[in-house]
Gaussian input, Z-matrix of N, CA and C with variables (Angstrom, degrees):
# hf/3-21g

backbone

0 1
 N
 C     1     B1
 C     2     B2     1     A1
 N     3     B3     2     A2     1     D1
 C     4     B4     3     A3     2     D2
 C     5     B5     4     A4     3     D3
 N     6     B6     5     A5     4     D4
 C     7     B7     6     A6     5     D5
 C     8     B8     7     A7     6     D6
 N     9     B9     8     A8     7     D7
 C    10    B10     9     A9     8     D8
 C    11    B11    10    A10     9     D9
 N    12    B12    11    A11    10    D10
 C    13    B13    12    A12    11    D11
 C    14    B14    13    A13    12    D12
 N    15    B15    14    A14    13    D13
 C    16    B16    15    A15    14    D14
 C    17    B17    16    A16    15    D15
 N    18    B18    17    A17    16    D16
 C    19    B19    18    A18    17    D17
 C    20    B20    19    A19    18    D18
 N    21    B21    20    A20    19    D19
 C    22    B22    21    A21    20    D20
 C    23    B23    22    A22    21    D21
 N    24    B24    23    A23    22    D22
 C    25    B25    24    A24    23    D23
 C    26    B26    25    A25    24    D24
 N    27    B27    26    A26    25    D25
 C    28    B28    27    A27    26    D26
 C    29    B29    28    A28    27    D27
 N    30    B30    29    A29    28    D28
 C    31    B31    30    A30    29    D29
 C    32    B32    31    A31    30    D30
 N    33    B33    32    A32    31    D31
 C    34    B34    33    A33    32    D32
 C    35    B35    34    A34    33    D33
 N    36    B36    35    A35    34    D34
 C    37    B37    36    A36    35    D35
 C    38    B38    37    A37    36    D36
 N    39    B39    38    A38    37    D37
 C    40    B40    39    A39    38    D38
 C    41    B41    40    A40    39    D39
 N    42    B42    41    A41    40    D40
 C    43    B43    42    A42    41    D41
 C    44    B44    43    A43    42    D42
 N    45    B45    44    A44    43    D43
 C    46    B46    45    A45    44    D44
 C    47    B47    46    A46    45    D45
 N    48    B48    47    A47    46    D46
 C    49    B49    48    A48    47    D47
 C    50    B50    49    A49    48    D48
 N    51    B51    50    A50    49    D49
 C    52    B52    51    A51    50    D50
 C    53    B53    52    A52    51    D51
 N    54    B54    53    A53    52    D52
 C    55    B55    54    A54    53    D53
 C    56    B56    55    A55    54    D54
 N    57    B57    56    A56    55    D55
 C    58    B58    57    A57    56    D56
 C    59    B59    58    A58    57    D57
 N    60    B60    59    A59    58    D58
 C    61    B61    60    A60    59    D59
 C    62    B62    61    A61    60    D60
 N    63    B63    62    A62    61    D61
 C    64    B64    63    A63    62    D62
 C    65    B65    64    A64    63    D63
 N    66    B66    65    A65    64    D64
 C    67    B67    66    A66    65    D65
 C    68    B68    67    A67    66    D66
 N    69    B69    68    A68    67    D67
 C    70    B70    69    A69    68    D68
 C    71    B71    70    A70    69    D69
 N    72    B72    71    A71    70    D70
 C    73    B73    72    A72    71    D71
 C    74    B74    73    A73    72    D72
 N    75    B75    74    A74    73    D73
 C    76    B76    75    A75    74    D74
 C    77    B77    76    A76    75    D75
 N    78    B78    77    A77    76    D76
 C    79    B79    78    A78    77    D77
 C    80    B80    79    A79    78    D78
 N    81    B81    80    A80    79    D79
 C    82    B82    81    A81    80    D80
 C    83    B83    82    A82    81    D81
 N    84    B84    83    A83    82    D82
 C    85    B85    84    A84    83    D83
 C    86    B86    85    A85    84    D84
 N    87    B87    86    A86    85    D85
 C    88    B88    87    A87    86    D86
 C    89    B89    88    A88    87    D87
 N    90    B90    89    A89    88    D88
 C    91    B91    90    A90    89    D89
 C    92    B92    91    A91    90    D90

   B1=1.4553
   B2=1.5292
   B3=1.2917
   B4=1.4653
   B5=1.5177
   B6=1.3156
   B7=1.4623
   B8=1.5311
   B9=1.3119
   B10=1.4654
   B11=1.5191
   B12=1.3301
   B13=1.4448
   B14=1.5179
   B15=1.3146
   B16=1.4660
   B17=1.5073
   B18=1.3459
   B19=1.4666
   B20=1.5317
   B21=1.2884
   B22=1.4675
   B23=1.5267
   B24=1.3147
   B25=1.4545
   B26=1.5167
   B27=1.3277
   B28=1.4740
   B29=1.5322
   B30=1.3311
   B31=1.4713
   B32=1.5369
   B33=1.2979
   B34=1.4614
   B35=1.5230
   B36=1.3075
   B37=1.4599
   B38=1.5342
   B39=1.3143
   B40=1.4705
   B41=1.5372
   B42=1.3226
   B43=1.4733
   B44=1.5227
   B45=1.3168
   B46=1.4593
   B47=1.5366
   B48=1.3233
   B49=1.4595
   B50=1.5314
   B51=1.3113
   B52=1.4743
   B53=1.5228
   B54=1.3476
   B55=1.4531
   B56=1.5272
   B57=1.3140
   B58=1.4619
   B59=1.5248
   B60=1.3259
   B61=1.4487
   B62=1.5207
   B63=1.3258
   B64=1.4612
   B65=1.5173
   B66=1.3272
   B67=1.4505
   B68=1.5164
   B69=1.3209
   B70=1.4530
   B71=1.5049
   B72=1.3180
   B73=1.4487
   B74=1.5426
   B75=1.3213
   B76=1.4726
   B77=1.5328
   B78=1.3385
   B79=1.4626
   B80=1.5364
   B81=1.3283
   B82=1.4576
   B83=1.5340
   B84=1.2919
   B85=1.4652
   B86=1.5219
   B87=1.3209
   B88=1.4618
   B89=1.5245
   B90=1.3028
   B91=1.4652
   B92=1.5042
   A1=108.57
   A2=116.88
   A3=121.48
   A4=111.18
   A5=115.42
   A6=121.58
   A7=109.74
   A8=116.58
   A9=121.43
   A10=108.68
   A11=117.10
   A12=121.07
   A13=109.85
   A14=116.16
   A15=121.62
   A16=112.01
   A17=115.62
   A18=121.39
   A19=107.75
   A20=116.68
   A21=119.19
   A22=110.14
   A23=116.00
   A24=121.22
   A25=110.99
   A26=117.41
   A27=121.02
   A28=110.71
   A29=116.94
   A30=119.44
   A31=111.17
   A32=116.75
   A33=120.97
   A34=111.14
   A35=117.53
   A36=122.01
   A37=111.83
   A38=117.03
   A39=120.81
   A40=111.21
   A41=117.45
   A42=121.02
   A43=112.61
   A44=118.77
   A45=122.50
   A46=111.72
   A47=118.66
   A48=122.89
   A49=112.94
   A50=117.17
   A51=122.27
   A52=109.50
   A53=116.54
   A54=121.28
   A55=113.64
   A56=117.39
   A57=121.88
   A58=112.32
   A59=117.47
   A60=122.59
   A61=109.13
   A62=117.04
   A63=123.61
   A64=107.50
   A65=115.94
   A66=121.30
   A67=108.49
   A68=115.63
   A69=122.85
   A70=109.76
   A71=116.56
   A72=122.29
   A73=106.72
   A74=115.89
   A75=118.93
   A76=111.20
   A77=116.84
   A78=119.48
   A79=108.77
   A80=115.57
   A81=120.65
   A82=109.26
   A83=114.40
   A84=122.07
   A85=107.82
   A86=116.98
   A87=120.78
   A88=112.79
   A89=117.89
   A90=121.12
   A91=112.24
   D1=134.15
   D2=179.61
   D3=-75.25
   D4=144.48
   D5=178.07
   D6=-78.56
   D7=128.61
   D8=176.88
   D9=-138.81
   D10=146.36
   D11=177.23
   D12=-96.33
   D13=154.40
   D14=176.21
   D15=-90.21
   D16=-22.97
   D17=-178.63
   D18=-145.49
   D19=146.32
   D20=179.73
   D21=-76.73
   D22=158.14
   D23=178.04
   D24=-61.88
   D25=-36.49
   D26=179.59
   D27=-65.25
   D28=-43.35
   D29=178.26
   D30=-65.89
   D31=-40.38
   D32=178.11
   D33=-63.43
   D34=-41.69
   D35=-179.98
   D36=-60.87
   D37=-31.49
   D38=179.30
   D39=-66.96
   D40=-22.16
   D41=-174.47
   D42=-117.25
   D43=14.80
   D44=-174.03
   D45=-62.34
   D46=-30.32
   D47=179.45
   D48=-100.82
   D49=6.68
   D50=-176.56
   D51=-82.41
   D52=117.95
   D53=179.78
   D54=-68.89
   D55=-14.43
   D56=179.96
   D57=-86.45
   D58=-3.26
   D59=-179.55
   D60=-109.81
   D61=137.40
   D62=173.22
   D63=-116.07
   D64=126.92
   D65=179.24
   D66=-105.09
   D67=120.45
   D68=-174.29
   D69=-128.60
   D70=126.19
   D71=176.50
   D72=-96.81
   D73=112.82
   D74=-176.13
   D75=-117.40
   D76=32.33
   D77=176.79
   D78=-68.14
   D79=147.80
   D80=177.53
   D81=-157.08
   D82=166.01
   D83=179.52
   D84=-134.50
   D85=116.13
   D86=-177.25
   D87=-86.26
   D88=-5.56
   D89=-178.26
   D90=-78.17

């Protein structure tokens, strides 16, 4: 499966201090 992002780094950086945003890393490997 190809790696793809849901949001760009630039868009994420604009909201890094926003309390209304939750940043969650949900990467996993089933192998």
